[in-house]
Z-matrix of the N, CA and C atoms (Angstrom, degrees):
N
C 1 1.459
C 2 1.535 1 109.46
N 3 1.273 2 115.59 1 142.94
C 4 1.455 3 122.12 2 178.94
C 5 1.521 4 108.62 3 -83.02
N 6 1.328 5 117.06 4 130.98
C 7 1.459 6 119.70 5 176.99
C 8 1.517 7 108.23 6 -93.44
N 9 1.326 8 115.36 7 95.37
C 10 1.457 9 121.13 8 -175.09
C 11 1.515 10 113.26 9 -62.90
N 12 1.309 11 117.36 10 -28.96
C 13 1.454 12 120.27 11 -177.54
C 14 1.523 13 112.59 12 -74.57
N 15 1.322 14 117.14 13 -20.36
C 16 1.455 15 120.21 14 -178.89
C 17 1.525 16 113.30 15 -91.07
N 18 1.322 17 117.39 16 -13.08
C 19 1.449 18 120.37 17 -176.33
C 20 1.524 19 110.23 18 -132.62
N 21 1.314 20 115.71 19 112.37
C 22 1.468 21 120.29 20 178.28
C 23 1.524 22 110.28 21 -61.10
N 24 1.317 23 116.68 22 -38.88
C 25 1.459 24 121.01 23 179.39
C 26 1.526 25 111.11 24 -61.61
N 27 1.314 26 117.92 25 -45.57
C 28 1.463 27 121.11 26 179.60
C 29 1.529 28 111.23 27 -67.41
N 30 1.328 29 116.69 28 -36.31
C 31 1.465 30 120.81 29 177.43
C 32 1.530 31 110.05 30 -64.47
N 33 1.330 32 116.90 31 -41.14
C 34 1.461 33 120.48 32 178.55
C 35 1.517 34 110.35 33 -68.47
N 36 1.308 35 116.64 34 -41.57
C 37 1.480 36 121.43 35 176.41
C 38 1.525 37 109.89 36 -57.13
N 39 1.318 38 116.77 37 -44.16
C 40 1.465 39 122.44 38 177.98
C 41 1.525 40 110.26 39 -59.80
N 42 1.318 41 116.99 40 -46.97
C 43 1.475 42 121.06 41 -178.25
C 44 1.523 43 111.66 42 -65.00
N 45 1.326 44 117.34 43 -39.85
C 46 1.468 45 120.64 44 177.61
C 47 1.530 46 109.34 45 -62.96
N 48 1.315 47 117.21 46 -44.17
C 49 1.465 48 121.11 47 -179.94
C 50 1.530 49 111.15 48 -64.37
N 51 1.323 50 117.38 49 -39.61
C 52 1.466 51 121.05 50 176.86
C 53 1.527 52 110.51 51 -63.10
N 54 1.317 53 117.51 52 -42.36
C 55 1.471 54 120.61 53 179.06
C 56 1.524 55 111.22 54 -63.73
N 57 1.329 56 117.06 55 -40.06
C 58 1.462 57 119.69 56 177.13
C 59 1.526 58 109.59 57 -63.43
N 60 1.326 59 116.94 58 -45.02
C 61 1.462 60 120.62 59 -179.98
C 62 1.519 61 110.82 60 -60.83
N 63 1.313 62 116.71 61 -39.68
C 64 1.458 63 121.26 62 -177.70
C 65 1.520 64 112.46 63 -71.13
N 66 1.319 65 117.28 64 -33.62
C 67 1.469 66 121.04 65 -172.31
C 68 1.526 67 113.86 66 -106.48
N 69 1.320 68 118.94 67 -4.51
C 70 1.469 69 120.63 68 -174.90
C 71 1.515 70 111.46 69 -59.85
N 72 1.307 71 118.93 70 150.32
C 73 1.462 72 126.59 71 6.21
C 74 1.525 73 114.06 72 -90.93
N 75 1.314 74 119.21 73 -19.70
C 76 1.473 75 120.50 74 -178.31
C 77 1.517 76 108.56 75 -88.86
N 78 1.320 77 116.11 76 105.30
C 79 1.453 78 121.30 77 -174.09
C 80 1.522 79 110.02 78 -124.25
N 81 1.310 80 117.08 79 121.21
C 82 1.455 81 121.98 80 176.39
C 83 1.528 82 108.93 81 -92.01
N 84 1.326 83 115.71 82 129.55
C 85 1.459 84 119.08 83 177.79
C 86 1.523 85 110.43 84 -62.08
N 87 1.320 86 117.13 85 -32.97
C 88 1.461 87 120.92 86 177.30
C 89 1.514 88 112.25 87 -64.07
N 90 1.334 89 117.01 88 -40.74
C 91 1.472 90 120.75 89 177.57
C 92 1.518 91 111.19 90 -64.31
N 93 1.323 92 115.31 91 -41.69
C 94 1.466 93 119.14 92 177.95
C 95 1.520 94 109.59 93 -64.33
N 96 1.314 95 116.46 94 -44.65
C 97 1.467 96 120.88 95 -179.65
C 98 1.526 97 110.65 96 -58.09
N 99 1.330 98 117.10 97 -45.16
C 100 1.463 99 120.89 98 178.81
C 101 1.520 100 111.69 99 -62.95
N 102 1.324 101 116.89 100 -42.68
C 103 1.468 102 121.24 101 -177.73
C 104 1.525 103 112.08 102 -67.86
N 105 1.327 104 116.18 103 -37.40
C 106 1.467 105 121.00 104 -175.31
C 107 1.526 106 112.09 105 -90.78
N 108 1.342 107 116.34 106 -25.33
C 109 1.457 108 119.39 107 -180.00
C 110 1.513 109 113.99 108 87.33
N 111 1.340 110 115.87 109 32.39
C 112 1.462 111 121.22 110 176.45
C 113 1.530 112 107.85 111 -128.97
N 114 1.329 113 116.85 112 174.41
C 115 1.459 114 120.55 113 -179.32
C 116 1.529 115 110.82 114 -78.09
N 117 1.319 116 115.84 115 159.30
C 118 1.467 117 121.05 116 175.26
C 119 1.531 118 110.80 117 -61.02
N 120 1.333 119 116.04 118 -35.28
C 121 1.461 120 119.87 119 178.08
C 122 1.527 121 111.02 120 -63.52
N 123 1.326 122 116.86 121 -39.93
C 124 1.465 123 120.52 122 177.88
C 125 1.524 124 110.07 123 -66.11
N 126 1.343 125 117.02 124 -40.55
C 127 1.465 126 120.34 125 177.39
C 128 1.523 127 109.63 126 -59.71
N 129 1.323 128 116.68 127 -43.52
C 130 1.459 129 121.03 128 178.98
C 131 1.523 130 110.98 129 -57.20
N 132 1.314 131 117.23 130 -43.64
C 133 1.463 132 121.83 131 178.84
C 134 1.531 133 111.31 132 -65.12
N 135 1.317 134 117.06 133 -44.46
C 136 1.461 135 120.03 134 178.05
C 137 1.526 136 110.95 135 -61.18
N 138 1.334 137 116.69 136 -43.60
C 139 1.465 138 119.99 137 179.93
C 140 1.524 139 110.26 138 -63.32
N 141 1.317 140 116.93 139 -42.60
C 142 1.476 141 120.17 140 178.25
C 143 1.525 142 110.26 141 -56.55
N 144 1.332 143 116.83 142 -45.66
C 145 1.463 144 121.29 143 179.70
C 146 1.522 145 111.45 144 -66.42
N 147 1.329 146 117.11 145 -40.47
C 148 1.466 147 120.45 146 178.75
C 149 1.522 148 111.38 147 -63.18
N 150 1.333 149 116.63 148 -38.01
C 151 1.468 150 120.85 149 176.70
C 152 1.529 151 109.48 150 -66.73
N 153 1.334 152 117.91 151 -45.97
C 154 1.468 153 122.10 152 179.01
C 155 1.524 154 111.39 153 -59.62
N 156 1.330 155 116.87 154 -35.88
C 157 1.466 156 121.66 155 -178.47
C 158 1.527 157 112.90 156 -83.17
N 159 1.339 158 116.75 157 -1.66
C 160 1.456 159 120.44 158 177.69
C 161 1.519 160 114.71 159 78.63
N 162 1.345 161 117.01 160 15.30
C 163 1.459 162 120.42 161 -178.52
C 164 1.531 163 112.00 162 -91.67
N 165 1.330 164 116.26 163 -19.24
C 166 1.465 165 122.72 164 -179.87
C 167 1.523 166 108.04 165 -137.58
N 168 1.335 167 115.75 166 143.25
C 169 1.455 168 121.44 167 172.83
C 170 1.519 169 108.52 168 -108.79
N 171 1.314 170 115.83 169 135.35
C 172 1.459 171 120.79 170 176.55
C 173 1.522 172 107.34 171 -93.90
N 174 1.338 173 115.30 172 128.50
C 175 1.459 174 120.86 173 -176.76
C 176 1.522 175 109.85 174 -121.89
N 177 1.315 176 117.53 175 50.80
C 178 1.450 177 121.35 176 -177.39
C 179 1.517 178 110.40 177 101.45
N 180 1.319 179 115.36 178 -174.86
C 181 1.463 180 120.31 179 -176.72
C 182 1.532 181 110.97 180 -67.53
N 183 1.307 182 116.15 181 124.64
C 184 1.468 183 123.90 182 177.79
C 185 1.527 184 113.32 183 57.74
N 186 1.318 185 116.67 184 28.88
C 187 1.455 186 120.55 185 176.11
C 188 1.531 187 107.33 186 -127.37
N 189 1.310 188 114.85 187 114.42
C 190 1.453 189 121.13 188 -176.87
C 191 1.517 190 109.11 189 -132.94
N 192 1.329 191 115.79 190 153.07
C 193 1.455 192 121.08 191 175.74
C 194 1.518 193 108.55 192 -139.32
N 195 1.311 194 115.92 193 138.19
C 196 1.458 195 120.92 194 176.52
C 197 1.525 196 107.52 195 -75.82
N 198 1.315 197 116.75 196 131.75
C 199 1.459 198 121.91 197 179.58
C 200 1.530 199 109.96 198 -80.98
N 201 1.304 200 115.76 199 172.27
C 202 1.475 201 121.34 200 175.44
C 203 1.531 202 109.79 201 -58.62
N 204 1.328 203 115.95 202 -40.50
C 205 1.471 204 120.24 203 178.13
C 206 1.529 205 110.47 204 -63.79
N 207 1.343 206 115.98 205 -37.01
C 208 1.456 207 120.41 206 177.95
C 209 1.517 208 112.11 207 -64.78
N 210 1.332 209 116.11 208 -41.78
C 211 1.468 210 120.75 209 177.18
C 212 1.524 211 109.42 210 -62.85
N 213 1.322 212 116.77 211 -45.29
C 214 1.476 213 120.34 212 178.87
C 215 1.517 214 110.41 213 -60.63
N 216 1.347 215 117.36 214 -41.61
C 217 1.469 216 120.77 215 179.13
C 218 1.515 217 110.76 216 -62.80
N 219 1.336 218 116.64 217 -43.23
C 220 1.463 219 120.33 218 178.92
C 221 1.526 220 111.53 219 -59.31
N 222 1.334 221 115.94 220 -48.40
C 223 1.467 222 119.14 221 -179.70
C 224 1.530 223 111.57 222 -64.15
N 225 1.324 224 116.87 223 -39.54
C 226 1.464 225 120.26 224 178.63
C 227 1.513 226 112.04 225 -66.18
N 228 1.318 227 116.60 226 -39.59
C 229 1.467 228 120.90 227 -179.38
C 230 1.520 229 111.60 228 -72.41
N 231 1.328 230 116.84 229 -29.70
C 232 1.452 231 120.63 230 -177.46
C 233 1.531 232 112.48 231 -82.25
N 234 1.317 233 117.15 232 -16.99
C 235 1.475 234 118.38 233 -177.43
C 236 1.502 235 113.18 234 -89.81
């Protein structure tokens, strides 16, 4: 299990993934940045990593969906 409280990076990753899940499929990086309190550039980097890790699927410009693995990661990280 990921200890979100010990890693700011993992906590931010969790929040970005939650925002994508909440707003999918049309997700603005600017909206995520505002909600999480980071720059749009940082959101872009987090999304790139989430896609590489198989937690998010990119479906065109500003269209993302959390994968089954992403949902499992969210539940595991939240417990």
